[in-house]
C-alpha positions in Angstrom: 24.2 9.1 13.8 22.2 5.7 12.5 24.2 2.9 12.4 24.7 0.2 9.7 21.2 -1.5 9.6 19.7 1.8 9.5 20.7 4.3 6.2 19.8 7.8 6.6 21.2 10.2 3.7 19.4 13.6 2.2 19.0 14.6 -1.0 17.2 17.9 -2.5 16.0 18.7 1.3 14.3 15.0 1.6 16.0 12.9 4.1 15.9 9.3 3.3 15.7 6.5 5.8 16.1 2.5 5.3 15.8 -0.4 6.8 18.6 -2.4 6.2 18.4 -5.8 7.0 17.1 -7.4 4.2 18.5 -11.1 4.9 15.6 -10.7 7.8 13.3 -9.0 6.3 14.4 -5.8 7.5 13.1 -7.0 11.4 13.9 -5.2 13.6 16.2 -5.4 16.5 16.9 -3.2 19.4 19.8 -1.6 17.9 17.7 -1.1 15.1 14.8 0.4 16.8 17.3 3.0 18.9 19.0 3.8 15.5 16.0 4.4 13.8 14.8 6.8 16.8 17.9 8.5 15.7 17.5 8.8 12.3 14.3 10.2 12.8 15.8 13.1 15.1 18.3 14.2 12.6 14.9 14.6 10.5 14.3 17.6 12.7 17.3 19.7 11.3 15.8 23.2 8.7 17.2 21.9 6.2 15.1 18.8 6.4 11.9 19.2 4.6 10.2 16.4 4.0 11.2 12.4 4.9 10.9 8.9 2.9 11.2 5.4 4.9 11.7 2.3 3.0 13.2 -1.3 3.4 16.1 -2.8 1.4 15.2 -5.7 -0.4 12.1 -7.2 -1.0 10.5 -6.3 2.5 9.2 -3.2 4.3 10.1 -4.5 8.1 8.5 -7.7 9.0 8.2 -6.6 12.6 10.5 -7.2 15.9 13.0 -10.0 15.5 11.1 -12.8 17.4 13.8 -14.8 17.7 15.0 -12.5 19.9 12.2 -13.2 22.0 13.0 -17.0 22.2 16.5 -16.0 23.3 15.5 -14.1 26.4 12.7 -16.6 27.1 15.1 -19.3 26.8 18.0 -17.6 28.7 15.8 -15.6 31.5 12.3 -17.1 31.4 9.6 -15.2 31.7 10.9 -12.0 33.4 13.9 -11.3 30.8 11.5 -11.7 28.5 8.8 -9.4 29.7 11.7 -6.8 30.6 12.5 -7.3 27.0 9.7 -6.3 25.4 8.9 -3.2 27.9 12.2 -1.6 26.5 11.9 -2.5 23.1 8.0 -1.0 23.0 9.2 1.8 25.0 12.1 3.2 22.6 9.9 2.1 19.8 6.8 4.6 21.2 8.6 7.2 22.5 11.5 7.4 20.1 10.4 6.2 16.6 6.4 6.5 16.6 6.0 9.9 18.7 9.7 11.1 16.9 7.4 10.4 13.1 3.8 11.9 14.5 5.6 14.9 16.0 8.0 15.8 13.1 6.7 18.9 11.6 7.4 17.6 8.1 5.5 14.8 6.0 7.2 11.7 6.0 5.9 9.1 3.3 6.1 5.4 3.9 7.2 3.6 0.4 5.9 0.0 1.6 8.2 -2.2 -1.1 7.0 -6.0 0.6 6.2 -7.3 3.7 4.9 -4.8 6.5 4.4 -6.9 9.4 4.2 -6.5 13.5 6.0 -3.6 14.7 6.8 -2.5 10.5 2.9 -2.6 9.6 2.7 0.0 13.1 5.2 1.6 11.5 4.1 2.7 8.1 0.8 3.6 10.3 2.6 6.1 12.2 3.6 7.8 8.6 1.5 10.7 7.2 1.5 8.9 3.5 1.7 5.0 2.9 2.4 4.3 -0.7 2.8 0.4 -1.5 3.8 -1.6 -4.2 1.2 -3.6 -5.7 3.0 -6.6 -4.3 3.2 -5.4 -1.1 1.3 -7.3 1.8 0.4 -6.1 5.1 0.1 -8.4 8.4 -0.4 -7.0 11.9 0.6 -10.7 13.0 0.6 -10.2 16.8 -2.1 -12.0 17.8 0.0 -15.0 15.3 2.1 -15.2 18.6 -0.3 -15.0 21.4 0.8 -10.9 22.1 -1.5 -8.0 21.8 -0.3 -5.0 19.5 2.3 -2.4 20.2 4.0 0.8 18.0 0.7 3.1 18.5 -1.3 0.6 16.6 -4.4 0.4 18.5 -4.5 4.3 18.1 -3.5 4.6 15.0 -5.2 1.5 13.1 -9.1 2.5 14.2 -8.5 6.4 13.0 -7.8 4.6 9.3 -10.1 2.1 8.6 -12.8 2.1 11.5 -13.0 -0.1 14.9 -14.4 -2.5 13.6 -12.2 -3.1 10.9 -9.6 -2.1 13.2 -10.2 -5.4 14.9 -10.9 -7.8 12.5 -7.8 -7.4 11.1 -6.2 -8.2 14.7 -8.0 -11.2 15.0 -7.8 -12.6 11.5 -4.1 -12.5 11.3 -4.1 -13.0 7.8 -2.0 -11.2 5.3 -4.0 -8.2 3.5 -3.1 -7.7 -0.2 -2.1 -4.4 -1.5 -5.4 -3.8 -3.5 -7.4 -4.7 -0.2 -5.6 -2.2 2.1 -6.0 0.6 -0.8 -9.9 -0.1 -0.4 -10.1 0.0 3.1 -7.9 3.1 3.5 -5.1 1.4 4.6 -2.5 2.7 2.1 -3.1 6.1 0.2 -1.7 4.8 -3.5 -0.9 1.3 -4.9 1.6 1.4 -7.7 3.4 -1.3 -9.6 6.9 -2.4 -7.8 9.1 -1.4 -10.3 7.6 1.9 -9.8 7.1 2.5 -6.4 11.0 3.8 -5.7 10.7 6.6 -8.2 7.2 7.4 -7.3 8.0 7.3 -3.7 10.7 9.9 -4.7 9.0 12.1 -6.8 6.4 12.4 -3.6 8.5 13.1 -1.3 10.1 15.7 -3.2 7.0 17.5 -4.5 6.3 17.5 -0.5 10.4 18.8 0.0 8.9 21.8 -2.6 5.4 22.6 -0.5 5.0 25.1 2.4 6.6 23.3 4.7 5.3 25.3 8.0 1.6 25.1 6.4 2.5 20.9 6.9 3.6 21.4 10.3 0.4 23.3 11.1 -2.1 21.2 10.3 -0.5 18.0 10.8 0.0 19.1 14.3 -3.9 20.1 13.7 -5.4 16.7 12.7 -3.4 15.6 15.5 -5.4 17.3 18.5 -8.6 17.3 16.9 -8.9 13.5 18.3 -8.7 15.0 21.9 -10.5 18.2 20.8 -14.3 19.6 20.9 -15.4 21.6 17.9 -15.4 24.4 19.3 -11.5 24.0 20.8 -10.8 23.1 17.1 -12.4 26.0 15.3 -10.3 28.0 17.8 -7.0 26.2 17.0 -7.5 26.7 13.3 -8.1 30.3 13.8 -4.7 30.8 15.6 -3.2 28.6 13.2 -4.3 29.8 10.0 -3.5 33.6 11.6 0.5 33.1 12.4 0.4 32.0 8.6 0.6 35.8 7.9 3.8 36.0 9.4 5.5 33.1 6.8 7.3 33.5 3.8 5.2 31.0 2.6 1.7 32.4 2.8 2.7 35.7 1.3 4.4 33.9 -1.8 1.5 31.4 -2.3 -1.2 34.6 -2.4 1.2 37.1 -4.6 1.8 33.7 -7.0 -2.1 33.5 -7.0 -3.0 36.6 -8.1 0.0 36.7 -10.3 -1.5 33.7 -12.0 2.2 32.1 -11.1 3.6 29.0 -9.6 4.8 29.5 -6.1 8.5 29.1 -5.0 7.8 27.8 -1.3 11.1 27.8 1.0 10.2 26.7 4.2 9.8 29.7 5.9 
């Protein structure tokens, strides 16, 4: 299970993952990234039907701990730094980003403060992004002379367009929550005092929804980036036909005809 710096809990079919290093604005250490990957894997269990990721304190995640970069450079030179970066990025990519993208349930990010660098990438990997009105977004990589990681070069252009994505990287300037909403970087913005409750309500609602249908659509959206229209239509045919065997779809049909609210069980 995750360590002290990544809190994991579950309530009402919702898994709660909290980055818990508030004194460093939840900056990621290698141990935290590994623990975060373990937390994401834990969400694959059947009694989890939605996931909520947030940060402790007044930050979502300020990115990787740059002080560790400096330590590696000072102690071992460029070779040590390069090895550290490779290991960190590989774990972040394989265990966290791909873990979230392949998770067969919706993942909600509650962005309660700054999301920068790898924290920016982390929130991009989530399916829904809910931001406090005082949240700030910063790609940050160019500010220390680095290329971007965490899947941001794949996910960001698909959210805001290629031109805007490049502008965000080159500018290296914070983006307000209001502006993030305008350009499609986040889905919703709410007052900071209301974010936690709103995020919990959103995740709980999703956990009560048709889990297998959510998983199917998530997979279809992911597939669409490399699919032809004909191939995507074939995939949609197979996916919706398979839904006929699910209890949730059968319940949805019966509830619609009976003019009542469906009770989905994620089966």
